[in-house]
N, C-alpha and C positions, 0 to 999 in steps of 0.2 A: 977055245972058242965056244964049245958046247956049254961049258960052265957059265960063260957070259950070257948066252941065250937063255939058259935056265934062270939065271939071276934076274934078267930083264923081264922074263915072263912072270916070275914070282912078284917082282916089284909092281908090275902092271896089275896083277890080280889083287894085291894089297891096296893099291890106289883105287881100284874099282869098288872094293868092299868098303873102304873108308868113305868114298863119295856116295854110296847108296843111301845112308840115312838122310843125307842132305836133300834128297829128292822129296822127302816128306815135308821138310821145311819149305822148300821152294813151292810146293803145290798149295800150301796153306797161306792164305792172305791174312795178315794181322787184322784181327777183328772178325774173322770168320774161320776159326780153327777148332776142329773137333778132336776129342780124345775119348778113349774107352779103356775100361779095366774089365777083364774077363776072369771068371773063376769057376771052379768045378770041384768034384770030389777029390779026396785024398791030397789036399794041398795044392791043387793045380791053379795057377794064376798067370796072367800076363797083362801087359798094357801096350797102348799105342797112343801117340800124341802128334798133334800138328798135321791133321789131314783135312782136306777141303770139304768133306761130306761125312755125315754121321755114319752111313752104311760102310764107308771105306774104313773108318776107324774101328768099327765093330769087327769087320772081316779081318783086318790086320791083327787085332788083339786075339781073336779066336785062332788064327793061323799060328801066331807065336806060341799059343798054348798047346799046339800039337794035337788038336782035336779032343783034348781032355776037358776043356771048359764048356759048360753048357749054359752059363749065365753071363750076360754082358751088360755093363752099366756105362752110359755115355755122358759126356760133359762137353760144354761149348764155351770157349773163351774163358776157361777157369781151370780148377783142379778137381780131381776126383780121387777118393780113397775107399778101400774096402777093408774091413776088419772082421775077424771071426774068432770064435772060441775054438777049443781043441775038438778034434773029431770031425768026421765027414758030415757035412750039412748040419752042423751044430748051429748055434745062434750066430748072427752076423749083423753088420751094420754098414751103411753106405753113407758117404759124405761128399758133398759138392760145395765148393766155396771158392773164393778168389785167391786163397793161398793154400799151400800144402798143409801148413799147421792147422788152419781152420777146417780143411776137408778131413784131415786125420782126426781132429778133435770131434767132429760131428759123427764120423764113422765109429769111433770108440764109444761115444755117448749112446748111440743107437744099439751097438752090440752089447755094451754093459747093462743096458736096460732089459735085455733079454736073457742074460746069463753071465757067468764069471769067466775070467782068464782070457779076455780078448787081447788080440794083437793085430796091429795093422799089417796086412799081408801084401798089399800092393797099392801104389799111388802113381799119379801122373799129373802133369800140368802142361797146358798149352802155352804157346808164346803170347797169346792174346792178340 
């Protein structure tokens, strides 16, 4: 009986965790969805998508970064990408576009115009 209670408790916890991300989707109305990418020194980065307000997307991205990100870039009803070269605070680029590929391409273009060896570090797209 004790094992059954533990199994049910575990299943309930997993269900709650699985349902948590959907709250962000439920809060975002298609046509008014915000996203953010956050980055910081030593390769810190995170993203958040499908939030009903800019400041919420910013805060969630920073929280997901564990306090290590000190820059946040936001996007609305679109995609955003951040690219950087090697090393802390080396050259970087930011892209915002209607598709992941276009946002990444823009971020890489900006980064490569400032220096070599760029890589896309983080991207995100809202549901629009």
